[in-house]
C-alpha positions in Angstrom: -17.5 -46.1 -28.1 -18.4 -46.4 -24.4 -20.2 -43.4 -22.8 -21.2 -44.9 -19.7 -19.1 -42.8 -17.6 -20.1 -39.7 -19.2 -23.2 -37.6 -18.2 -25.9 -36.9 -20.6 -25.6 -33.1 -20.2 -22.4 -31.3 -19.6 -22.0 -29.3 -16.4 -19.0 -27.5 -15.7 -19.1 -28.3 -11.8 -19.8 -31.8 -10.2 -22.2 -32.0 -7.3 -20.0 -32.2 -4.7 -18.3 -28.8 -6.2 -21.3 -27.0 -5.9 -21.9 -28.3 -2.2 -18.7 -27.0 -1.7 -19.5 -23.4 -3.3 -22.8 -23.3 -1.4 -21.0 -23.7 1.9 -18.7 -21.4 1.1 -21.4 -18.5 0.7 -23.3 -19.8 3.3 -20.1 -19.4 5.4 -19.8 -15.6 4.3 -23.6 -14.7 4.4 -23.1 -15.9 8.3 -20.2 -13.9 8.6 -21.4 -10.9 7.5 -24.6 -11.1 9.2 -22.8 -11.7 12.5 -20.4 -8.9 12.0 -23.5 -6.7 11.0 -25.3 -7.3 14.6 -22.0 -7.8 16.6 -21.2 -3.4 15.3 -24.9 -2.4 16.6 -25.3 -0.2 13.4 -28.3 2.3 14.1 -30.1 2.0 10.7 -32.2 4.9 11.7 -29.6 7.2 10.2 -30.0 5.9 7.0 -33.3 7.3 6.1 -32.1 10.7 6.0 -28.4 9.9 4.9 -29.0 11.2 1.4 -30.9 14.6 2.4 -27.2 14.8 4.7 -25.0 14.2 1.6 -27.1 16.7 -0.7 -26.4 19.1 2.2 -22.9 18.4 2.4 -22.4 19.0 -1.2 -24.4 22.1 -1.1 -22.1 23.8 1.3 -19.0 22.4 -0.4 -20.2 24.2 -3.6 -18.7 26.4 -5.1 -14.9 25.7 -4.1 -13.3 28.7 -2.7 -10.7 28.4 -5.2 -9.0 32.1 -3.4 -7.7 28.9 -0.5 -5.6 27.2 -3.7 -2.3 29.4 -3.1 -2.3 28.6 0.4 -2.2 24.6 0.1 0.2 24.6 -2.6 3.3 24.3 -0.2 1.9 21.7 1.5 0.8 19.9 -1.5 4.3 20.1 -2.5 5.6 18.8 1.0 3.3 15.8 0.7 5.0 14.9 -2.5 8.4 15.3 -0.8 7.3 13.4 2.1 6.0 10.4 -0.1 9.0 10.5 -2.0 11.6 10.8 0.7 10.0 7.7 2.5 9.8 5.4 -0.6 13.1 6.3 -1.2 14.4 5.6 2.6 11.9 2.3 2.6 14.1 0.9 -0.9 17.5 1.2 1.2 16.0 -0.8 4.2 14.0 -3.2 2.2 17.0 -4.5 0.3 18.8 -6.1 3.5 15.4 -6.9 4.7 14.4 -9.0 1.6 17.3 -10.6 1.3 16.8 -12.3 4.8 13.6 -13.0 4.2 14.1 -15.1 1.3 14.8 -18.6 1.9 17.7 -19.0 -0.6 20.0 -16.1 0.5 19.2 -16.2 4.3 21.5 -17.4 6.7 19.2 -19.5 8.7 16.2 -20.1 10.3 17.2 -17.6 12.7 17.6 -15.0 10.6 14.6 -16.0 7.8 12.0 -15.8 11.1 13.7 -12.3 11.6 13.1 -11.2 8.0 9.7 -12.3 8.3 8.8 -10.9 11.2 10.2 -7.1 10.5 7.9 -8.0 6.8 4.8 -9.2 9.1 5.4 -5.8 11.4 6.0 -3.1 8.6 2.7 -4.3 7.0 0.4 -5.0 10.2 0.7 -1.3 11.3 -1.1 1.6 9.4 0.7 4.6 8.0 -1.6 7.2 10.0 -0.1 5.0 13.5 3.2 4.9 12.2 2.8 8.9 12.4 1.5 9.0 15.8 4.6 6.8 16.8 7.0 9.3 15.0 5.3 12.7 16.0 6.0 11.2 19.5 9.5 10.5 18.7 10.5 13.6 16.5 7.6 16.1 17.2 5.4 17.4 14.4 6.3 17.8 10.7 7.5 16.1 8.0 10.5 14.2 9.5 7.6 12.0 11.3 5.8 11.8 8.1 8.8 10.5 5.8 9.9 8.0 8.5 6.2 7.0 8.9 5.8 6.5 5.5 9.5 4.7 5.4 8.1 2.0 8.0 4.8 1.5 6.1 6.2 0.7 3.0 9.3 -1.8 4.2 7.4 -4.6 4.4 5.8 -4.1 1.4 8.6 -3.6 -0.9 11.0 -6.1 0.9 7.9 -9.0 0.8 7.5 -8.4 -3.2 11.4 -8.2 -3.8 12.3 -11.4 -1.2 9.4 -13.7 -3.7 11.6 -12.1 -6.7 14.8 -13.6 -5.0 13.6 -16.8 -4.3 12.7 -17.4 -8.3 15.8 -16.3 -9.7 17.7 -18.4 -12.1 20.3 -20.5 -10.1 22.5 -21.1 -13.1 23.6 -17.8 -12.7 24.3 -17.7 -9.2 26.7 -20.8 -9.5 28.4 -19.5 -12.0 29.5 -16.8 -10.2 29.8 -18.7 -7.5 32.5 -20.9 -9.3 34.8 -17.9 -10.1 35.3 -17.8 -6.3 33.1 -14.4 -5.8 32.1 -13.8 -2.5 28.5 -13.4 -1.0 27.9 -9.8 -1.4 29.5 -10.0 -5.0 27.5 -13.0 -6.0 24.5 -10.8 -4.5 25.4 -8.2 -6.5 26.4 -9.3 -10.3 24.0 -12.8 -10.0 20.7 -11.5 -7.9 20.2 -7.9 -8.0 20.1 -7.8 -12.0 17.3 -10.5 -12.1 15.4 -9.1 -9.3 15.7 -5.1 -10.9 12.8 -4.9 -12.8 10.7 -6.1 -10.0 12.8 -3.6 -7.7 11.9 -1.0 -10.0 8.2 -1.6 -10.4 7.3 -2.2 -6.9 9.1 1.2 -5.9 7.2 3.0 -8.3 4.1 1.6 -7.2 4.7 1.9 -3.6 5.3 5.8 -4.3 2.0 6.1 -6.0 0.6 4.5 -3.1 2.7 6.6 -0.5 1.5 9.7 -2.5 -2.4 9.0 -1.7 -1.2 7.9 2.0 1.0 10.8 3.0 -2.0 13.2 1.9 -4.1 12.2 5.8 -0.7 12.4 7.9 -1.3 16.0 8.8 -4.2 15.1 10.7 -1.7 13.6 13.4 0.7 16.2 12.5 3.3 14.2 10.9 3.0 17.4 7.7 1.6 17.4 4.3 -1.8 18.8 2.9 -3.9 16.8 5.6 -3.1 19.5 8.3 -5.1 21.7 5.7 -7.9 19.4 5.4 -8.2 18.6 9.2 -8.2 22.3 9.9 -10.8 22.7 7.0 -13.1 20.4 8.0 -12.5 21.3 12.0 -13.4 24.8 10.7 -16.4 23.3 8.9 -14.8 25.5 5.7 -16.9 23.1 3.4 -16.0 25.2 0.1 -12.2 25.2 1.0 -12.4 21.0 1.9 -13.9 20.5 -1.8 -10.5 22.5 -2.7 -8.3 20.6 -0.6 -9.8 17.7 -1.9 -9.4 18.5 -5.3 -5.8 19.3 -5.1 -5.5 15.9 -3.7 -7.2 14.2 -6.5 -5.2 15.7 -9.4 -1.8 14.9 -7.6 -3.2 11.2 -7.2 -4.2 10.9 -11.1 -0.8 12.6 -12.0 1.5 10.2 -9.7 -0.9 7.2 -11.1 -0.2 8.4 -14.4 3.8 8.6 -14.0 3.4 5.2 -12.1 1.6 3.3 -15.3 4.2 5.1 -17.5 7.5 3.8 -15.9 5.9 0.5 -15.2 4.9 0.2 -19.1 8.5 0.8 -19.8 10.5 -1.4 -17.9 7.8 -4.5 -18.2 
């Protein structure tokens, strides 16, 4: 048996692969060092950071549970904002997804339009969308609903578009052979195939939106964030802790619901 081309000791990576890995690590280290130096961080603040953190925890404890009834309604409003915003984004995301998928878009212009919507939606943070819609609709939950929807459209449409591109074309050809129109093909050949992805993505996005809606009150877009912002500005740290505990409880519940629903459809 000829073993001339085999090394005496097995190695997972070749010398060239190890060189590439070290170059990547060196590049990452250089980028991190450059970023830190460019930010002009005042390292002296780290000296007593642990003392400041301990002082903040001391101010928060014990939580002022009498404040809990005050935040129940804003907490429910936060869930409504997340739910309605997600539902609106699903309705908007479906046509965008068909435009952004290569096998269902009309031409290159509509594909670019669909992709532009995906990028624009995902590039702007929910809080920024909240500022935009507060300027349009004024303060309140309506601005929050539109902010959540605007942010979620790109996320949902992107995943649905990828699912559309991976559908079984045999089913599409079979439906087209019966003389079905384009919308009928979409409804009977594509939608049933992407339904699990649509449901799973929507539930997952709703879970994310519950968390993001909790800070929309900082910009006047409704929800529990307004109480959190007011408590922080008033240095009412025991109230802040109550709000944070309530938000944590809602996030944990939404995470459990999301995980359960996605496990049932997988």
